[in-house]
C-alpha positions in Angstrom: 40.6 -244.6 37.8 41.9 -241.7 36.3 40.1 -239.3 38.4 42.3 -240.8 42.0 45.2 -238.3 42.2 47.0 -241.4 43.7 48.1 -244.8 43.2 47.4 -246.0 46.3 44.2 -244.1 46.5 42.6 -245.8 43.7 43.6 -249.1 45.2 42.4 -248.7 48.5 38.8 -248.4 46.5 39.0 -250.7 44.3 39.9 -253.4 47.4 37.0 -251.7 49.5 34.6 -251.6 46.5 35.0 -255.5 45.6 34.5 -256.6 49.1 30.9 -254.8 49.2 30.2 -255.4 45.8 31.2 -259.8 46.7 29.1 -259.0 49.9 25.9 -258.2 48.0 26.3 -259.5 44.3 23.9 -262.4 44.5 23.3 -263.5 40.5 19.3 -262.2 40.8 18.4 -263.8 37.2 19.5 -267.3 38.9 17.2 -267.1 42.3 13.1 -266.5 42.7 12.4 -263.1 43.8 11.6 -264.2 47.3 14.9 -266.3 47.8 16.9 -262.9 46.4 14.9 -261.0 48.9 15.9 -263.5 51.8 19.7 -263.6 50.6 19.9 -260.1 50.4 18.1 -259.3 53.8 20.4 -261.7 55.7 23.4 -260.4 53.6 22.2 -256.5 54.9 21.9 -257.7 58.5 25.4 -259.9 58.7 26.5 -256.3 57.0 25.3 -254.3 59.8 26.3 -256.5 62.8 29.6 -255.6 61.2 29.7 -251.9 61.5 27.2 -252.1 64.5 28.7 -249.4 67.0 
């Protein structure tokens, strides 16, 4: 946070980072590799659908 010159900028970054992290963080150690890959692919497809032109 020391690299941000304004608190507003750091808050904006933190909010975007949190939403992206929450979307893709799937506790990999709790799932089998196959389920992890399926969940990751679904999250990525949803992410691409949100930001597709």
